LONUKE-790852 format. One record per residue (C-alpha): residue in three letters; residue number from 1; x, y, z. Coordinates in nm, 4 decimals, decimal comma. Layout:
<recs>
 res   n       c1       c2       c3
 ALA NUM        X        Y        Z
...
</recs>
This chain:
<recs>
 res   n       c1       c2       c3
 MET   1  10,4942  -9,5689   2,5674
 LYS   2  10,5531  -9,2289   2,4112
 MET   3  10,4292  -9,1751   2,0562
 ARG   4  10,4666  -8,8981   1,8000
 ILE   5  10,3114  -9,0507   1,4900
 SER   6  10,0531  -8,9585   1,2269
 SER   7   9,8841  -9,0770   0,9049
 LEU   8  10,1150  -8,8500   0,7135
 ILE   9  10,4150  -8,7298   0,9141
 VAL  10  10,3727  -8,3678   1,0254
 ILE  11  10,6675  -8,1390   1,0889
 ILE  12  10,6013  -7,9457   1,4079
 SER  13  10,7950  -7,6214   1,4259
 LEU  14  10,7379  -7,4754   1,7689
 LEU  15  10,7297  -7,0987   1,7760
 LEU  16  10,5885  -7,0690   2,1255
 SER  17  10,5025  -6,7255   2,2568
 ALA  18  10,3760  -6,6546   2,6043
 CYS  19  10,0084  -6,7450   2,6440
 SER  20   9,7843  -6,7929   2,9429
 GLU  21   9,6278  -7,1285   3,0208
 ASN  22   9,3151  -7,2084   2,8155
 LYS  23   9,3051  -6,8642   2,6530
 SER  24   9,2323  -6,8319   2,2817
 ASP  25   9,5433  -6,6366   2,1850
 THR  26   9,7286  -6,9379   2,0437
 VAL  27   9,7205  -6,9750   1,6653
 ILE  28   9,8205  -7,2834   1,4690
 VAL  29   9,9574  -7,2043   1,1250
 VAL  30   9,9440  -7,4932   0,8759
 LYS  31  10,1413  -7,4467   0,5547
 ASN  32  10,1083  -7,6540   0,2362
 ASN  33  10,4089  -7,6363   0,0009
 LEU  34  10,2577  -7,8562  -0,2718
 ASP  35  10,0509  -7,7749  -0,5799
 VAL  36   9,7582  -7,9834  -0,4526
 GLU  37   9,4970  -7,9340  -0,1826
 ARG  38   9,5740  -8,1174   0,1419
 THR  39   9,2976  -8,3073   0,3200
 PHE  40   9,2741  -8,6073   0,5539
 GLU  41   9,6202  -8,5494   0,7028
 MET  42   9,6630  -8,5257   1,0770
 VAL  43   9,8005  -8,2456   1,2900
 GLU  44   9,8964  -8,3589   1,6407
 LEU  45   9,9257  -8,1139   1,9290
 SER  46  10,0307  -8,1922   2,2828
 ALA  47   9,9168  -8,0075   2,5933
 LYS  48  10,2810  -7,9237   2,6573
 GLU  49  10,3237  -7,7659   2,3128
 LEU  50  10,0107  -7,5596   2,3660
 LYS  51  10,1161  -7,4676   2,7223
 ILE  52   9,7818  -7,5887   2,8540
 GLU  53   9,7238  -7,7988   3,1631
 GLY  54   9,4308  -7,9957   3,0221
 LEU  55   9,2788  -8,0517   2,6788
 ASN  56   8,9273  -8,1611   2,7730
 ALA  57   8,7615  -7,8224   2,7128
 ILE  58   8,9769  -7,7109   2,4196
 GLY  59   8,8606  -7,6673   2,0603
 ILE  60   9,0168  -7,5666   1,7290
 LYS  61   8,8557  -7,2933   1,5206
 ASP  62   8,9237  -7,2419   1,1499
 LEU  63   8,9941  -6,8687   1,1280
 LYS  64   8,8909  -6,8617   0,7621
 THR  65   8,5435  -7,0057   0,8187
 GLY  66   8,4998  -6,9155   1,1832
 LYS  67   8,3797  -7,2693   1,2546
 LEU  68   8,5048  -7,5293   1,4983
 VAL  69   8,6706  -7,8278   1,3326
 VAL  70   8,6343  -8,1887   1,4451
 THR  71   8,8997  -8,2815   1,7001
 GLN  72   8,9876  -8,5945   1,8944
 LEU  73   9,1693  -8,6329   2,2247
 VAL  74   9,4230  -8,9120   2,2694
 ASP  75   9,5969  -9,0604   2,5714
 SER  76   9,9137  -9,1221   2,3748
 ASP  77  10,1332  -9,2438   2,6612
 GLY  78   9,8772  -9,4664   2,8329
 GLU  79   9,8968  -9,2816   3,1647
 GLY  80   9,5218  -9,2215   3,1921
 LYS  81   9,5147  -8,8549   3,0879
 MET  82   9,4379  -8,7074   2,7472
 ASP  83   9,7654  -8,5518   2,6387
 GLN  84   9,7240  -8,5068   2,2630
 LEU  85   9,4714  -8,3215   2,0481
 ILE  86   9,4460  -8,4117   1,6796
 PHE  87   9,2583  -8,2625   1,3844
 GLN  88   9,2587  -8,2765   1,0042
 PRO  89   9,3130  -7,9363   0,8409
 VAL  90   9,2060  -7,8416   0,4907
 VAL  91   9,4725  -7,6363   0,3137
 ALA  92   9,4587  -7,5225  -0,0491
 ALA  93   9,7507  -7,5723  -0,2875
 ASN  94  10,0538  -7,3572  -0,2018
 ALA  95   9,8604  -7,1941   0,0767
 THR  96   9,8511  -7,1410   0,4503
 ASN  97   9,5557  -7,1838   0,6806
 LYS  98   9,5273  -7,0635   1,0383
 TYR  99   9,3469  -7,2252   1,3289
 GLN 100   9,2851  -7,0781   1,6725
 VAL 101   9,2920  -7,2660   2,0007
 VAL 102   8,9743  -7,1785   2,1926
 SER 103   8,8193  -7,2671   2,5269
 LEU 104   8,4853  -7,4460   2,4983
 SER 105   8,1822  -7,4167   2,7200
 LYS 106   7,9957  -7,7332   2,8194
 GLU 107   7,7376  -7,6572   2,5514
 GLU 108   8,0055  -7,6306   2,2828
 ILE 109   8,1659  -7,9687   2,3597
 LYS 110   8,0177  -8,2108   2,1077
 THR 111   8,0313  -8,5850   2,0648
 HIS 112   8,1087  -8,6830   1,7071
 ASP 113   8,0182  -9,0054   1,5306
 LEU 114   8,2590  -9,2954   1,5731
 VAL 115   8,4317  -9,3410   1,2367
 CYS 116   8,7696  -9,4965   1,3174
 PHE 117   8,7349  -9,8048   1,5329
 SER 118   8,9401 -10,1028   1,6468
 ARG 119   8,9164 -10,3735   1,9082
 PHE 120   9,0263 -10,7134   2,0288
 VAL 121   8,7714 -10,9786   1,9228
 PRO 122   8,7563 -11,2665   2,1738
 GLU 123   8,4331 -11,3970   2,0225
 ARG 124   8,6291 -11,4913   1,7073
 THR 125   8,9276 -11,6577   1,8776
 ASP 126   9,1496 -11,3508   1,9238
 ASP 127   9,1403 -11,1390   1,6120
 TYR 128   9,2347 -10,7730   1,6341
 THR 129   9,0332 -10,5759   1,3805
 TRP 130   9,0322 -10,2114   1,2731
 GLU 131   8,8383  -9,9911   1,0288
 ASN 132   8,7540  -9,6398   0,9162
 ASP 133   8,5021  -9,5011   0,6675
 ARG 134   8,6761  -9,6663   0,3709
 VAL 135   8,8621  -9,9862   0,4623
 SER 136   8,8936 -10,2566   0,7277
 PHE 137   9,1751 -10,4923   0,8375
 ARG 138   9,2483 -10,7691   1,0870
 VAL 139   9,5386 -10,9679   1,2317
 TYR 140   9,5557 -11,2876   1,4377
 GLY 141   9,6571 -11,3537   1,7959
 PRO 142   9,8227 -11,6156   2,0186
 THR 143   9,5123 -11,8269   2,0809
 ALA 144   9,4593 -11,8765   1,7077
 GLN 145   9,8281 -11,9704   1,6796
 LYS 146   9,8123 -12,2238   1,9645
 MET 147   9,5078 -12,3897   1,8105
 ILE 148   9,7120 -12,4653   1,4986
 GLU 149  10,0094 -12,5845   1,7027
 ASP 150   9,7793 -12,8135   1,9063
 SER 151   9,5937 -12,9374   1,5962
 ILE 152   9,2652 -12,7802   1,7094
 PRO 153   9,0327 -12,6856   1,4199
 GLY 154   8,9571 -12,3178   1,3583
 GLY 155   9,2941 -12,1659   1,4357
 THR 156   9,5131 -11,9403   1,2223
 LEU 157   9,8917 -11,9232   1,2141
 SER 158   9,9865 -11,6065   1,0277
 SER 159  10,1396 -11,2643   1,0837
 GLY 160   9,9966 -11,1536   0,7491
 VAL 161   9,7468 -10,8668   0,7397
 ASP 162   9,3946 -10,9618   0,6349
 VAL 163   9,1496 -10,7122   0,4810
 TRP 164   8,7718 -10,6870   0,4923
 LEU 165   8,6168 -10,5412   0,1805
 LYS 166   8,3613 -10,2851   0,2944
 ARG 167   8,1451 -10,0704   0,0680
 VAL 168   7,9777  -9,8502   0,3306
 GLU 169   8,1124  -9,5593   0,5340
 TYR 170   7,9660  -9,6624   0,8692
 PRO 171   8,1368  -9,9125   1,1059
 ILE 172   8,0733 -10,2801   1,0320
 ILE 173   8,3103 -10,4703   1,2640
 ASP 174   8,0726 -10,5148   1,5573
 LYS 175   7,7761 -10,5783   1,3293
 TRP 176   7,9469 -10,8485   1,1239
 TYR 177   8,0930 -11,0284   1,4257
 LYS 178   7,7562 -11,0215   1,6084
 GLU 179   7,5818 -11,1734   1,3072
 PHE 180   7,8546 -11,4371   1,2993
 VAL 181   7,8178 -11,5198   1,6705
 ASP 182   7,4358 -11,5169   1,6611
 GLY 183   7,4327 -11,7359   1,3510
 VAL 184   7,2070 -11,4959   1,1616
 GLY 185   7,4566 -11,3989   0,8940
 SER 186   7,8042 -11,4494   0,7569
 TYR 187   8,0623 -11,1850   0,6771
 HIS 188   8,1789 -11,4154   0,3989
 GLU 189   7,8687 -11,3168   0,2022
 ASP 190   7,8002 -10,9702   0,0607
 THR 191   7,4540 -10,8409   0,1467
 GLY 192   7,5301 -10,4850   0,0400
 GLU 193   7,7909 -10,3787   0,2970
 GLY 194   8,0844 -10,5847   0,1695
 LEU 195   8,2429 -10,9089   0,2846
 ASP 196   8,5531 -11,1000   0,3869
 ASN 197   8,6632 -11,3073   0,0886
 PHE 198   9,0327 -11,2133   0,0898
 HIS 199   9,2571 -11,5135   0,1569
 VAL 200   9,5732 -11,4560   0,3610
 GLY 201   9,7014 -11,7913   0,4872
 VAL 202  10,0727 -11,7655   0,5614
 SER 203  10,1174 -11,4964   0,2966
 ARG 204  10,1928 -11,1372   0,3900
 GLY 205   9,8388 -11,0331   0,3010
 VAL 206   9,8442 -10,6546   0,2683
 GLY 207  10,1545 -10,5184   0,4363
 GLY 208  10,2716 -10,7987   0,6636
 ILE 209  10,6490 -10,7964   0,7045
 ALA 210  10,9266 -11,0466   0,6399
 VAL 211  11,3054 -11,0534   0,6512
 LYS 212  11,5005 -11,1746   0,3485
 SER 213  11,8134 -11,3814   0,4057
 GLU 214  12,0078 -11,5857   0,1477
 GLY 215  11,7191 -11,5794  -0,0984
 ASP 216  11,4446 -11,6888   0,1420
 TYR 217  11,1907 -11,4950   0,3498
 TYR 218  11,1341 -11,5392   0,7227
 TYR 219  10,8288 -11,4316   0,9244
 SER 220  10,7133 -11,3910   1,2805
 LYS 221  10,4204 -11,5855   1,4210
 ASN 222  10,0971 -11,4217   1,5420
 TYR 223  10,0999 -11,1121   1,7613
 SER 224  10,1461 -11,1905   2,1308
 GLU 225  10,0214 -10,8702   2,2975
 TRP 226   9,7812 -10,5904   2,2054
 LYS 227   9,6650 -10,2574   2,3451
 THR 228   9,4010 -10,0212   2,2080
 ILE 229   9,5237  -9,6606   2,2251
 THR 230   9,2334  -9,4633   2,0787
 THR 231   8,9180  -9,4777   1,8699
 GLY 232   8,7067  -9,1852   1,7544
 PRO 233   8,5890  -8,9637   1,4713
 LEU 234   8,9380  -8,9132   1,3232
 ARG 235   9,1714  -9,1972   1,4215
 THR 236   9,2025  -9,5406   1,5689
 SER 237   9,5412  -9,6467   1,7005
 PHE 238   9,6678  -9,9603   1,8724
 TYR 239   9,9849 -10,1420   1,9764
 LEU 240  10,0950 -10,4953   1,8833
 LYS 241  10,3927 -10,6926   2,0105
 TYR 242  10,5406 -11,0129   1,8688
 GLU 243  10,7520 -11,2783   2,0346
 ASN 244  11,1136 -11,2574   1,9210
 TRP 245  11,1561 -11,4586   1,6026
 ASP 246  11,4353 -11,6143   1,4011
 ALA 247  11,5378 -11,4919   1,0551
 ASN 248  11,7981 -11,7459   0,9447
 GLY 249  12,0024 -11,7106   1,2615
 LYS 250  11,9197 -11,3462   1,3368
 VAL 251  11,6971 -11,2753   1,6371
 VAL 252  11,4332 -11,0186   1,5417
 GLU 253  11,2564 -10,8042   1,8028
 GLU 254  10,9319 -10,6560   1,6695
 SER 255  10,6495 -10,4353   1,7932
 LYS 256  10,4375 -10,1809   1,6131
 ILE 257  10,1803  -9,9068   1,6450
 ILE 258   9,9159  -9,8995   1,3748
 ASN 259   9,7126  -9,5883   1,2935
 LEU 260   9,4098  -9,5685   1,0661
 ASP 261   9,2756  -9,2204   1,0001
 LYS 262   8,9499  -9,0975   0,8545
 GLY 263   8,9371  -9,0629   0,4758
 ASN 264   9,2395  -9,2830   0,4054
 ASN 265   9,2560  -9,6161   0,2214
 TYR 266   9,5739  -9,7129   0,4018
 ALA 267   9,6904  -9,7746   0,7582
 GLN 268  10,0193  -9,6462   0,8933
 PHE 269  10,2532  -9,9059   1,0428
 THR 270  10,5203  -9,7665   1,2736
 THR 271  10,7302 -10,0770   1,3260
 ASN 272  10,9974 -10,0921   1,5938
 ILE 273  11,2515 -10,3528   1,4854
 LYS 274  11,5842 -10,4756   1,6189
 GLY 275  11,8237 -10,7352   1,4799
 VAL 276  11,8107 -10,6523   1,1076
 ALA 277  11,8926 -10,3554   0,8840
 GLN 278  11,6050 -10,4076   0,6416
 ILE 279  11,2549 -10,5536   0,6408
 SER 280  11,0210 -10,6300   0,3510
 ALA 281  10,6516 -10,5411   0,3495
 GLY 282  10,4637 -10,7853   0,1300
 LEU 283  10,1514 -10,8152  -0,0850
 THR 284  10,0136 -11,1631  -0,1482
 LEU 285  10,0068 -11,2621  -0,5156
 HIS 286   9,7190 -11,5096  -0,4666
 GLU 287   9,6719 -11,6960  -0,7966
 LYS 288   9,9529 -11,4929  -0,9578
 ASP 289   9,7175 -11,3650  -1,2270
 GLY 290   9,7568 -10,9938  -1,1558
 GLU 291   9,9938 -10,7107  -1,2441
 ILE 292  10,2715 -10,5671  -1,0262
 SER 293  10,3578 -10,2003  -1,0678
 ASN 294  10,5629  -9,9524  -0,8716
 GLY 295  10,6562  -9,5876  -0,8615
 LYS 296  10,8540  -9,3488  -0,6464
 GLY 297  10,7897  -9,4807  -0,2981
 TRP 298  10,5094  -9,7253  -0,3721
 LEU 299  10,4370 -10,0842  -0,4786
 ASN 300  10,1021 -10,2056  -0,6124
 TYR 301   9,9455 -10,5398  -0,7046
 TYR 302   9,6315 -10,5262  -0,9203
 GLN 303   9,4410 -10,8512  -0,9650
 PRO 304   9,1047 -11,0102  -1,0453
 HIS 305   8,9231 -11,0893  -0,7231
 ALA 306   8,6145 -11,3130  -0,7247
 ASP 307   8,3619 -11,1211  -0,9360
 SER 308   8,5506 -10,7928  -0,9004
 GLU 309   8,9033 -10,6481  -0,8845
 ILE 310   9,1347 -10,5337  -0,6070
 SER 311   9,4525 -10,3279  -0,5829
 THR 312   9,6759 -10,3744  -0,2770
 SER 313   9,9675 -10,1464  -0,2001
 VAL 314  10,2623 -10,0498   0,0184
 ILE 315  10,3885  -9,6902   0,0407
 ALA 316  10,6852  -9,5438   0,2284
 GLY 317  10,8896  -9,2274   0,2526
 ALA 318  11,2211  -9,1820   0,0747
 SER 319  11,4319  -9,2599   0,3821
 TYR 320  11,2696  -9,6033   0,4186
 PHE 321  11,1762  -9,7184   0,0671
 SER 322  11,4624  -9,9090  -0,0956
 SER 323  11,3501 -10,1371  -0,3800
 VAL 324  11,0853 -10,3879  -0,4891
 GLU 325  11,0902 -10,7566  -0,5715
 LYS 326  10,8543 -11,0264  -0,6967
 PHE 327  10,9065 -11,3488  -0,5034
 ASP 328  10,7554 -11,6474  -0,6829
 SER 329  10,7201 -11,9820  -0,5086
 GLU 330  10,5526 -12,3127  -0,5867
 VAL 331  10,4476 -12,3374  -0,2215
 LYS 332  10,0934 -12,2093  -0,1551
 ASP 333  10,0772 -11,8509  -0,0214
 LEU 334  10,4532 -11,7926  -0,0278
 SER 335  10,4427 -11,5833  -0,3470
 ASN 336  10,4466 -11,2145  -0,2570
 ALA 337  10,5450 -10,8812  -0,4054
 TYR 338  10,7807 -10,7104  -0,1615
 ALA 339  10,8800 -10,3525  -0,0889
 HIS 340  11,2232 -10,3617   0,0752
 LEU 341  11,2356 -10,1021   0,3537
 ASN 342  11,5381  -9,9670   0,5376
 VAL 343  11,5429  -9,9759   0,9167
 VAL 344  11,6339  -9,6294   1,0466
 ALA 345  11,7198  -9,5998   1,4172
 ASN 346  11,5389  -9,9297   1,4864
 LYS 347  11,2225  -9,8069   1,3171
 VAL 348  11,0383  -9,8370   0,9853
 ILE 349  10,7313  -9,6297   0,9000
 TYR 350  10,5266  -9,7476   0,6059
 TYR 351  10,1671  -9,7509   0,4851
 ALA 352   9,9613 -10,0387   0,3490
 GLY 353   9,6127 -10,0339   0,2016
 PHE 354   9,3856 -10,1292  -0,0824
 ASN 355   9,1077 -10,0401  -0,3221
 TRP 356   8,8229 -10,2810  -0,3939
 LYS 357   8,6479 -10,1976  -0,7189
 LYS 358   8,3013 -10,2688  -0,5777
 SER 359   8,3492  -9,9991  -0,3157
 GLU 360   8,3365  -9,7443  -0,6016
 GLN 361   8,5899  -9,5285  -0,4178
 PHE 362   8,8174  -9,5148  -0,7233
 LYS 363   8,7187  -9,5509  -1,0872
 ASP 364   8,9861  -9,8044  -1,1762
 ASN 365   9,3426  -9,9160  -1,1031
 GLU 366   9,4838  -9,6219  -1,2977
 ALA 367   9,2998  -9,3798  -1,0683
 TRP 368   9,4263  -9,5774  -0,7690
 GLU 369   9,7875  -9,5529  -0,8855
 THR 370   9,7438  -9,1767  -0,9275
 TYR 371   9,6305  -9,1733  -0,5645
 LEU 372   9,9408  -9,3690  -0,4599
 GLU 373  10,1631  -9,1156  -0,6348
 LEU 374   9,9898  -8,8345  -0,4479
 VAL 375  10,0128  -9,0075  -0,1104
 ALA 376  10,3843  -9,0740  -0,1608
 LEU 377  10,4352  -8,7100  -0,2570
 LYS 378  10,2617  -8,5931   0,0604
 ILE 379  10,4605  -8,8302   0,2798
 ASN 380  10,7840  -8,6824   0,1486
 ASN 381  10,6515  -8,3236   0,1751
 PRO 382  10,4626  -8,3063   0,5046
 LEU 383  10,2525  -8,0141   0,6146
 VAL 384  10,4502  -7,7574   0,8105
 VAL 385  10,2891  -7,6622   1,1410
 GLU 386  10,3789  -7,3635   1,3553
 ILE 387  10,2333  -7,2822   1,6960
 LYS 388  10,2308  -6,9089   1,7629
</recs>
């Protein structure tokens, strides 16, 4: 499984000059062509691009500050060897920043705090859950599906994306599930860290996909296979596969890789799809008492939520984003706001995320929509990376 994906797509322009293995004469030039500072975007470098045999003792130094930046190694192809190094540069508006590849001594190799985490959760049927320092999500697996089909209580039949509303920067997945298993707490109650009170049902939740045909929407069932790719200080990434499903006579083949990077309120969904020319990423309308808005490359649903407010969103680049639609149904959970997304070469890349007012990450929905505009702008104008 070969992957070249990122939170915000990075253009890699390879200007490779001769360099000896593990020597610090390789410079990475990161250029920002926008009028805004760029942070929390990922640069991905392979050992092959750097002309280095192994990445385990390699660091990245910011030539402006002279300091090592946080990096993470990834086994992107699942062959048991770290073959990708990632880091998040900081580049001022309309500026260029340079980073040097350096060899690290044993003393210089540091272990950074786990920020971006995901895992399969057998203790809660078969959830797959992921989080970073700002948001958390989960989806449901084949055991939960079979329980519904066999009329066993406690199952879930949905390919919608659930969200956990966290208000702390540290990981909460393991803690909340352990309290649930031990019977000493419930993640449905907020004790200061947040809670799960977001209903998904058969809706699309936050970013689940559907296919529209003759006025109706068709969905897959739960994921059928999973694989964790990486967790760490900067990114968690994992793979999901779905059994082929029917969309009004069309057989849909679906799998996806989901990335969640540090500092972002959205996950990236790289969806591999066959059988249709367009998919629709949805946002549940719940009680239909909120407001739908959209801009260039984004769709947002702002609504009251329990004793607070929440904004849920889908964002995509210009080549994928087509149009938006409000689908209203009298059937429970079938009302969704949809972003229609074009399938390009059997692939759709989009982003889905949210802002919970109680997290205090954004002042209000207006500030959140300003953020969506900026994210969409960055997606369509990626950082330019040169390796010299």
